[in-house]
C-alpha positions as CSV (number, residue, x, y, z in Angstrom):
1,X,17.3,12.3,-25.1
2,X,17.5,14.8,-22.2
3,X,16.4,14.3,-18.6
4,X,13.5,16.5,-17.6
5,X,13.9,19.0,-14.9
6,X,11.5,18.9,-11.9
7,X,9.7,22.0,-13.2
8,X,9.0,20.2,-16.5
9,X,7.3,17.2,-15.0
10,X,3.9,18.8,-14.6
11,X,3.3,17.5,-11.1
12,X,0.3,18.6,-9.1
13,X,0.4,20.5,-5.9
14,X,-0.5,19.0,-2.5
15,X,-3.8,20.9,-2.6
16,X,-4.5,19.5,-6.1
17,X,-3.6,16.0,-4.9
18,X,-6.1,16.3,-2.1
19,X,-8.8,17.4,-4.5
20,X,-8.0,14.8,-7.2
21,X,-10.0,11.7,-7.8
22,X,-8.2,8.9,-6.1
23,X,-7.4,5.4,-7.1
24,X,-9.8,3.2,-5.2
25,X,-7.0,1.6,-3.1
26,X,-6.4,1.7,0.6
27,X,-3.0,0.6,1.9
28,X,-2.8,-1.0,5.3
29,X,0.6,-1.4,7.0
30,X,0.5,-4.1,9.6
31,X,3.3,-3.7,12.2
32,X,6.0,-2.3,9.9
33,X,9.2,-1.8,11.8
34,X,11.3,0.3,9.4
35,X,10.6,4.0,9.2
36,X,12.3,4.1,5.8
37,X,9.8,1.5,4.6
38,X,6.9,3.6,5.9
39,X,8.2,6.6,4.1
40,X,8.6,4.7,0.9
41,X,5.0,3.5,1.1
42,X,3.9,7.1,1.4
43,X,5.9,8.1,-1.6
44,X,4.6,5.2,-3.7
45,X,1.1,5.9,-2.6
46,X,1.5,9.5,-3.7
47,X,2.7,8.4,-7.1
48,X,-0.5,6.4,-7.7
49,X,-3.0,8.7,-6.1
50,X,-3.8,6.1,-3.4
51,X,-6.9,7.0,-1.4
52,X,-5.5,6.4,2.2
53,X,-2.9,4.7,4.2
54,X,-3.7,3.1,7.6
55,X,-0.7,2.7,9.9
56,X,-1.4,-0.1,12.4
57,X,0.2,-1.6,15.5
58,X,3.9,-0.7,15.9
59,X,4.0,1.2,12.6
60,X,5.4,4.6,13.2
61,X,3.4,7.7,12.3
62,X,4.3,11.1,10.9
63,X,5.7,13.6,11.7
64,X,8.9,11.7,11.9
65,X,12.4,12.7,10.6
66,X,13.2,9.1,9.5
67,X,9.8,8.7,7.6
68,X,10.4,12.1,6.0
69,X,13.7,11.0,4.5
70,X,12.0,8.6,2.1
71,X,8.5,10.1,1.9
72,X,9.9,13.4,0.8
73,X,6.7,15.3,1.7
74,X,4.2,12.6,0.7
75,X,3.0,12.5,4.3
76,X,1.4,15.9,3.5
77,X,-0.4,14.8,0.4
78,X,-1.6,11.2,1.1
79,X,-4.4,10.8,3.7
80,X,-3.4,8.6,6.6
81,X,-4.7,7.4,9.9
82,X,-3.3,5.4,12.8
83,X,-5.4,2.4,14.0
84,X,-4.0,0.2,16.7
85,X,-5.4,-3.1,15.7
86,X,-5.1,-4.3,12.1
87,X,-7.8,-7.0,12.5
88,X,-10.4,-4.5,13.8
89,X,-9.6,-2.3,10.8
90,X,-9.9,-5.1,8.3
91,X,-13.3,-6.1,9.7
92,X,-14.5,-2.5,9.6
93,X,-13.3,-2.1,6.0
94,X,-15.1,-5.4,5.0
95,X,-18.3,-4.1,6.6
96,X,-18.0,-1.0,4.4
97,X,-17.8,-3.2,1.3
98,X,-14.1,-2.9,0.7
99,X,-12.3,-6.0,-0.8
100,X,-9.4,-6.8,1.5
101,X,-6.3,-8.5,0.1
102,X,-3.3,-9.5,2.2
103,X,0.0,-9.6,0.4
104,X,1.3,-12.9,1.6
105,X,2.5,-16.3,0.5
106,X,-0.4,-18.6,1.5
107,X,-2.1,-21.7,0.3
108,X,-4.7,-20.8,-2.3
109,X,-3.3,-17.3,-2.8
110,X,-3.8,-15.6,-6.1
111,X,-0.6,-14.8,-8.1
112,X,-0.5,-11.0,-8.8
113,X,-0.2,-11.6,-12.5
114,X,-3.4,-13.7,-12.5
115,X,-5.5,-11.3,-10.3
116,X,-8.5,-9.7,-11.9
117,X,-10.1,-6.6,-10.3
118,X,-13.4,-4.8,-10.9
119,X,-13.2,-1.0,-11.5
120,X,-16.3,-0.5,-9.4
121,X,-14.8,-2.0,-6.3
122,X,-12.6,-0.5,-3.6
123,X,-9.6,-2.5,-2.4
124,X,-7.6,-2.5,0.8
125,X,-4.1,-4.0,0.4
126,X,-2.4,-5.2,3.6
127,X,1.4,-5.3,3.8
128,X,3.0,-7.1,6.7
129,X,5.9,-6.9,9.1
130,X,9.4,-7.3,7.5
131,X,10.1,-10.5,9.4
132,X,6.7,-12.1,10.3
133,X,4.6,-10.8,7.4
134,X,0.9,-10.2,7.7
135,X,-0.6,-11.5,11.0
136,X,-2.3,-14.9,10.5
137,X,-5.6,-13.6,11.9
138,X,-5.5,-10.8,9.4
139,X,-4.7,-13.2,6.6
140,X,-7.7,-15.4,7.7
141,X,-10.0,-12.4,7.8
142,X,-9.0,-11.1,4.3
143,X,-11.0,-11.9,1.2
144,X,-7.9,-13.3,-0.5
145,X,-4.1,-13.3,-0.5
146,X,-2.1,-11.9,-3.3
147,X,1.3,-13.5,-3.9
148,X,4.0,-11.8,-6.0
149,X,5.5,-14.5,-8.2
150,X,9.2,-14.9,-7.5
151,X,11.7,-17.2,-9.2
152,X,14.9,-16.7,-7.3
153,X,16.3,-18.2,-4.0
154,X,14.9,-15.6,-1.6
155,X,11.6,-16.1,0.1
156,X,10.3,-12.5,0.0
157,X,10.7,-9.0,-1.2
158,X,11.2,-5.9,0.9
159,X,7.9,-4.4,1.9
160,X,8.6,-1.2,0.1
161,X,9.4,-3.1,-3.1
162,X,6.3,-5.3,-2.7
163,X,4.2,-2.1,-2.3
164,X,5.6,-0.6,-5.5
165,X,5.0,-3.8,-7.5
166,X,1.5,-4.4,-6.2
167,X,0.3,-0.8,-6.4
168,X,1.6,-0.4,-9.9
169,X,-0.1,-3.6,-11.0
170,X,-3.4,-2.7,-9.4
171,X,-3.2,0.9,-10.7
172,X,-2.8,-0.3,-14.3
173,X,-5.6,-2.9,-14.0
174,X,-8.0,-0.3,-12.5
175,X,-7.2,2.4,-15.0
176,X,-7.6,0.2,-18.2
């Protein structure tokens, strides 16, 4: 077995990415503090052809040297927009027919491995602050909460890890 070189990976260009049919998922970042986490979400969103990222509240926006360190150019391919208030955005998305899921540990949440999705739907996935999680008012406004099952002693995963786990799972379910 031999590792492939970058030029053997068959990746699309930024222009091709922008023209490609997107996965019907919108990522919403609710007050993310870490610029490295923001960059990682951009890079993961690029990998799965995510439609758009909304950066809300205190979440930093490109161009930013610290975001670029982990995004590695994905801020140029993935569509993004800054919206100050996450709750206002969630209500707008719901009015547009988007199913909104907060990634949060909550009563009556749905475990990620038990979640079913419909290919004809569009989804917005809200990831919360590294310490406080998704704002309660945003959780309350969401259609549902998705919880990543965990078996260890820690209470949560890093937001960039959560993003990778959730987007991969939804990508696979939507592409079946």
